[in-house]
Every structure is written in C-alpha cells, then in structure tokens.
GUKE-611030 format. One line per field, with one value per atom (N, C-alpha, C, O): x, y, z; atom name. Coordinates in steps of 0.02 Angstrom, whole numbers, plus 50000, padded with zeros to 5 digits. Each point is the difference from the previous one (the first is absolute). Example, Ala and Ser with C-alpha at 12.3 -4.5 7.8 and 13.67 -1.06 7.14 Angstrom:
! residues 2
east: 50660_49955_50045_50052_49930_50042_49961_50025
north: 49716_50059_50060_49999_50054_50059_50055_50055
up: 50390_50000_50000_50033_49931_50003_50037_50008
name: N_CA_C_O_N_CA_C_O
! end
This chain:
! residues 87
east: 50034_49971_50041_49963_50097_50036_50044_50056_49916_50010_49968_49958_50082_49957_49997_50046_49895_49940_50028_50029_49963_49987_50012_49998_50019_50022_50003_50054_49881_49975_50026_49960_50101_49995_49963_49996_49993_49935_49943_49979_49976_49932_50035_49973_50131_49976_49952_49953_50084_49966_50013_49999_50027_50043_49968_49952_50071_49926_50055_50023_49996_50016_49960_49940_50118_49960_49981_50020_49958_49997_50057_50003_50029_50046_50079_50050_49959_50037_49975_49950_50156_49997_49978_49971_50047_49984_50074_50000_50056_50060_49990_49998_49994_49998_49965_50032_49904_49947_50041_50021_49993_50048_50053_50006_50035_50052_49978_50034_49904_49962_49986_49978_50027_49921_50094_50004_50059_50045_50027_50054_49933_50036_49985_50040_49881_49945_49997_49949_50115_49969_49943_49960_50027_49935_50026_50058_49874_49966_49983_49940_50065_49952_49986_50047_49900_49988_49989_49989_50019_49983_50055_50027_49991_50072_49982_49953_50069_50014_50069_50040_49965_50078_50009_50040_49914_50012_49978_49965_50062_49970_50082_50016_50009_50048_49971_50021_49904_49964_49937_49966_50015_49914_49982_50001_49978_49962_49944_49989_49976_49970_49950_49995_49951_49932_50017_49978_50054_50022_49976_49955_50071_49981_49936_50000_49944_49937_49960_49941_50102_49937_49988_49950_50118_49962_50045_50045_49920_49998_50034_49990_50070_50059_49992_49975_50070_49989_50090_50025_50002_50082_49996_49959_50124_49997_49980_50007_49983_49952_49925_49975_49980_49939_49972_49971_50039_49980_49977_49956_50124_49993_49961_49946_50088_49990_49916_49968_50024_49963_50007_50054_49889_50006_50014_49977_50064_49991_49953_49995_49964_49920_49985_49982_50025_50000_50060_49992_50064_50059_49997_50030_49921_49977_49939_49947_50080_49922_49967_49951_50052_49978_50044_50057_49903_50043_49980_49938_50086_49983_50012_50038_49898_50015_49954_49943_50077_49974_49947_50004_49941_49960_49958_49969_50007_49977_49896_49952_50067_49930_49963_50015_49950_49961_49952_50034_49934_50003_50005_49964_50119_50021_50060_50041_49939_50009_49928_49990_49964_49957_49999_50041_49942_49996_49943_49971_50034_49970_49917_49977
north: 49940_50048_50083_50045_49968_50026_50017_50025_49960_50007_50096_50033_49986_50052_49957_49960_50036_49933_50047_49975_50111_50024_50071_50035_49971_50070_50051_50017_50002_50049_50057_50046_49972_50073_50075_50061_49900_50034_50019_50056_49893_50022_50051_50049_49916_50009_49975_50024_49898_49964_49963_49961_49985_49992_49933_50003_49923_49960_49954_49949_50068_49968_49966_50009_49920_49993_50013_50056_49928_50028_49983_50010_49971_49984_50041_49985_50073_50011_50090_50035_49965_50068_50049_49990_50056_50057_50055_50060_49899_50033_49945_50040_49891_49955_50041_50005_50022_50026_50072_49996_50062_50029_49989_50039_49905_49997_49964_49995_49983_49959_50037_49981_50091_50054_50036_50013_49997_50045_49951_50019_49912_49969_50016_50001_50014_50018_50099_50030_50002_50066_50017_50026_49960_49995_50026_50004_50010_50018_49983_50000_49978_49992_50055_50018_50015_50068_49997_50042_49873_50014_49990_49961_50069_49987_49988_50034_49934_50010_49978_49966_50063_49995_49915_49976_50003_49907_49954_49949_50079_49981_49928_49979_50007_49939_49938_49945_50067_49957_49983_49950_50136_49980_49961_50011_49936_49970_50038_50053_49935_50024_49990_50051_49869_49972_50062_50047_49977_50000_50071_50013_50049_50040_50015_50061_49911_49990_49979_50016_49926_49996_50071_50035_49974_50069_50078_50038_49957_50073_50025_50054_49924_50075_50054_49996_50072_50069_50006_50033_49934_50027_50076_50027_50014_50042_50064_50054_49920_50031_50009_50025_49951_49958_50104_49997_50033_50056_50006_50000_50004_49992_49951_50010_49917_49946_49953_49955_50067_49966_49942_49993_49954_49964_49937_49993_49950_49914_49989_49985_50022_49980_50022_49955_50126_50020_49970_50013_49948_49968_49950_49992_49954_49950_50004_50028_49920_49966_49956_49995_49960_49966_49930_49983_49985_49948_49949_50004_49926_49919_49944_49978_50029_49941_49943_50008_49929_49917_50033_50050_49913_50000_49952_50000_49932_49963_50003_50039_49878_50016_49954_49941_50084_49994_49932_49949_50046_49917_49967_49960_50041_49932_50018_49962_50111_49978_49986_49970_50066_49961_49936_49964_50015_49909_50012_50045_49858_49965_49970_49951
up: 49993_49990_50011_50020_49969_49978_49946_50006_49943_49936_49979_50030_49907_49950_49960_49996_49958_49957_49945_49952_50055_49928_50020_50051_49869_50021_49925_49974_49999_49936_49992_50006_49982_50013_49934_49994_49985_49934_50026_49986_50067_50056_50052_50027_49984_50089_50046_50031_49962_50027_50025_49952_50118_50047_50020_50038_49937_50044_50051_49975_50092_50065_50030_50007_50027_50061_50050_50017_50009_50095_50042_50060_49915_50073_49977_50033_49901_49963_50027_50011_49991_50072_49945_49946_50080_49956_49993_49988_50023_49978_49943_49954_50010_49974_49931_49948_50057_49976_49977_49942_50089_49990_49946_49952_50059_49947_49930_49949_50060_49936_49964_49945_50071_49981_49967_49940_50104_49958_49970_49976_50010_49952_49931_49954_50042_49959_49984_49983_50026_50007_50016_49961_50112_50004_50084_50021_50017_50057_50042_49987_50072_50042_50038_50035_49969_50057_50077_50044_49953_50133_49992_49961_50071_50044_50086_50019_50018_50066_50018_49967_50098_50035_50035_50040_49930_50033_49918_50000_49940_49955_49975_49944_50115_49977_50028_49983_50085_50041_49985_50014_49933_49961_49961_49939_50088_49941_49966_50029_49923_49917_50060_50034_49997_50026_50037_49966_50094_50049_49998_50040_49909_49968_49967_49989_49991_49984_50052_50002_50068_50039_50025_50010_49995_50068_49947_50017_49927_49953_50012_50028_49957_50035_49936_49944_50107_49966_49979_49954_50084_49978_50023_50038_49910_50036_49885_49971_50026_49928_49994_49949_50114_50025_49934_49946_50070_49968_49914_49956_50068_49893_49974_49973_50038_49966_50034_49973_50067_50058_50040_50030_49978_50050_49968_49944_50086_49941_49970_49941_50098_49975_49922_49963_50004_49986_49930_49941_50086_49939_49966_49947_50091_49980_49978_50016_49923_49932_50017_49963_50086_50007_50032_49983_50064_50035_49993_49999_49994_49989_50094_50043_49931_50079_50004_49979_50049_50011_50034_50036_49946_50078_49998_49947_50110_50020_49982_50008_49961_50015_50048_50013_50004_50046_50009_50002_50001_49972_50015_50030_49945_50032_50080_50024_49999_50072_50044_50053_49901_50070_50043_49973_50062_50059_49944_49970_50037_49987_50022_49971
name: N_CA_C_O_N_CA_C_O_N_CA_C_O_N_CA_C_O_N_CA_C_O_N_CA_C_O_N_CA_C_O_N_CA_C_O_N_CA_C_O_N_CA_C_O_N_CA_C_O_N_CA_C_O_N_CA_C_O_N_CA_C_O_N_CA_C_O_N_CA_C_O_N_CA_C_O_N_CA_C_O_N_CA_C_O_N_CA_C_O_N_CA_C_O_N_CA_C_O_N_CA_C_O_N_CA_C_O_N_CA_C_O_N_CA_C_O_N_CA_C_O_N_CA_C_O_N_CA_C_O_N_CA_C_O_N_CA_C_O_N_CA_C_O_N_CA_C_O_N_CA_C_O_N_CA_C_O_N_CA_C_O_N_CA_C_O_N_CA_C_O_N_CA_C_O_N_CA_C_O_N_CA_C_O_N_CA_C_O_N_CA_C_O_N_CA_C_O_N_CA_C_O_N_CA_C_O_N_CA_C_O_N_CA_C_O_N_CA_C_O_N_CA_C_O_N_CA_C_O_N_CA_C_O_N_CA_C_O_N_CA_C_O_N_CA_C_O_N_CA_C_O_N_CA_C_O_N_CA_C_O_N_CA_C_O_N_CA_C_O_N_CA_C_O_N_CA_C_O_N_CA_C_O_N_CA_C_O_N_CA_C_O_N_CA_C_O_N_CA_C_O_N_CA_C_O_N_CA_C_O_N_CA_C_O_N_CA_C_O_N_CA_C_O_N_CA_C_O_N_CA_C_O_N_CA_C_O_N_CA_C_O_N_CA_C_O_N_CA_C_O_N_CA_C_O_N_CA_C_O_N_CA_C_O_N_CA_C_O_N_CA_C_O_N_CA_C_O_N_CA_C_O_N_CA_C_O_N_CA_C_O
! end
C-alpha cells in the first residue's frame, strides 16, 4: 500500500496508495515537472491516507485549499454485509 501507481502530467493527476508518504508524492511530482501543493512539516512521515482522513490543510491552505479539494476519488474495498450475518 505504499506505491505511486500512475502519474499523468498532461491531466495533472497522480494515483497513489494510502500508505505513500507526502514526501514521496512531492518527489514523484517533481520528477514529472509538477508540484503537489500540500506542504506539512511532517511530510516524511505523513501518509496520504492519513492526510485524507484528517482533511489536512498545510502551510498553503489559503491558496490551494485542504486535502479534500486535491482528491479526485477514492477506491475502497467494502465487505458484503450478508456474508457477515449470523446464521
């Protein structure tokens, strides 16, 4: 859960897994001559999943908005509730 899956510089989209650190996102964006605008002091340990769950703002929140505004979508696996019911 710590991989950068895809980076599309034409559409300015990066697809990452929840365990990727913010520093890794910044490095991947810079490799494609792009900038990921969210910046925190704890970028080496803060994960994307944690940033999304807390709706992190960062130092440039007034200019670029919170993490919620930077997320295009979330892929999640949900259980089937019928399989979890007791007989």
